[in-house]
N, C-alpha and C positions, 0 to 999 in steps of 0.2 A: 286459560291462556297463561296464567302465572305458573301453573304446573308444568306446561310445556317448556317455558323459558327456564325454570329451575332445573328440569331434567336435562335440557341442552347444556346449561352451564356445568352441571355435575359431570356429564359425559366428557365435555372438553377438559375439565379439571383432571379427571381420571386419566384421560389420554396423555395430557401434558406431564402428569406426575409419573406416568409409567415410562416416559422417554428417558434415555440416558443410562439405563442399566445394562446396555449391551456389552460394555467393557468387562464387567464381572462375568458374564456368561461366556465371553470369548476366552477368558483366562481365569478360571475359577480358583486357582491356587493363590492368586494375589488379591489383596483388597482393592476396591475401586479407586480410592484416593491415590495410593502410590503408583498404580498403573497409569492413571491420567497424568500425574506429575512427571513420571518417567517419559512418557510419550512426548510431552511438551518440552521438557528440558534437554533430553539427550541430543537431538539434532542441534539445538541452540548451543550447547557446550562445544560440540564438535566444530561448528562453524566459528564460534567466537574465539576459541583458543587457536585455531589455525589462521585466522585472518587479522585479529587485533588491529582494527582500523578505528582511528578517531573520527567519528561521523561528523563532527563539526569542523574538522580540518579541510581546507579546500583541496579538491582533487581535479583541478581545472584542465590538466593534461589528459585525463581519462575521458575518451569519447564514448565509452560504452560499447555494447554489442547490438547491432541492428542495422537498419537501412540508412540511417543518417551518418554520413561520413564527414560532412562539412556544413557549417551554418555561418553565414555572413550576417553580422548584426550591424545595422545602420541606426539612424535616429529612430526613436520610438514611433511606431505607426499607430496612431490613436484608433483608426478603424479596426485594425487587427487586434488591438487591446480590447475593444468592446466585444468583438467576436470571441476572443479568448476568455473573457470574463463569463460570457454566456455558457460556453462549453465547459469551463471550469466549474461553474455552479451546477450544471446538469450532471457532470460525471465525476467530479473530484471531492466535493464537499461532504460526501457521506463518510469519507475516511481522513480527509485533510482539513486542517484549519490553517490560516495564514500565520498566526503568531503564537500558537501553542500546540504542543504535542496532543495528538488525538489517537485514532487507530493507526495512522501513519504519521510521519514527521511533519513538523510545521514547515511551511513552504516559503515564508517571508525570507528574503535574502538567499534563497536557493541558488540564484544566479551568481552569487559570490563564492559559493562552495562547489558547484558542479558546472561542467562545461555545457554550453547549449546543446551540443550533440548528445551528451550523456542524458540530459533531461528529456530530450525528444525520444531517444532510444528507450528510455525507461517507460515513457508513456506508450510508445508503439510496440515495444517488444519485451514487455515485463517478464514473461515466462522464461525466456532465454537469459535475460539479464540476471534474474534471481538464481539461475543455475550456474552462470559462468563469470559474472562480473564481481570482483572482490568487494566493492562498495555496496552493491545491491545485496550480496550475501550477508554482509555485516548489518545492513538495515533490517533484513528479515530476522536475523538473530536478535537484534535489539527490540524489534516491534512485535515479533511473533505473529505477524499477519502479512501474508504475501499480497503484493499489489495485484489487484484484479486486472486481467487483460481486458482493456476497453476496446470497443469498436470505434476507434477514432482514426480519422484520416491524417495524413502527413500535414495537410493544410490546417486542420484543427489543432494538431499537436504544436505546430509553429505558432498558432494564435495563442494557445495556452502559454507557451514560452514567452511570447511578447507581453501577455498580461502579467506573468510572474516577474518580468523585468521591471515592472512598475512597482512591485511590492518589496521595496527596500526601505528599511527603517532609517 
C-alpha cells in the first residue's frame, strides 16, 4: 500500500514539475524568465501609459458599459443586504477582500469611488468593461487579473451593490 501511495505521489510531482515549460518551447531563442515577464508587462505598460487614472479618485459620473443605465438608491434595504452578503461570499471573496488589496481591489468604500451603475455593470458585464471602460482598463493594468465573468442576475448584482453600500469605514 505504501509503495502505491509513494508511486502516485512521485507521478504527480513529476507531472507538476514538468508543467510550465511550454513558453521556452514556443520561443526557443529567448529564455523563459524574460519571455514570461514580457508577456505580463507589455500589455500593462500599454494600458497604464495611455490611461493614467488614479484608481482611488472618485469617478461617480462614469456609469460603465452594460445593461444598467440608471439605479435609484433609497434607504438601505436590510433584506437585500442579507441576500447581497450571501451572493458576495459565494462569488466575490475568492478575489476580493473588503478592507485590503487581494487578487482584486478592496471593496470597502467602493460606493464612494464608483457609481452604482458602474459597479453593477462591472459585475454583470466584466468582459466588455475590461475592453472599453477606462477605469476598468486601469484596474486590470494595476491588478494583472481580469475580473471573472460571473453568472449573476441583475437582481443579485443589485443585492451585492446594496451589501457594498453598508461597507463604508
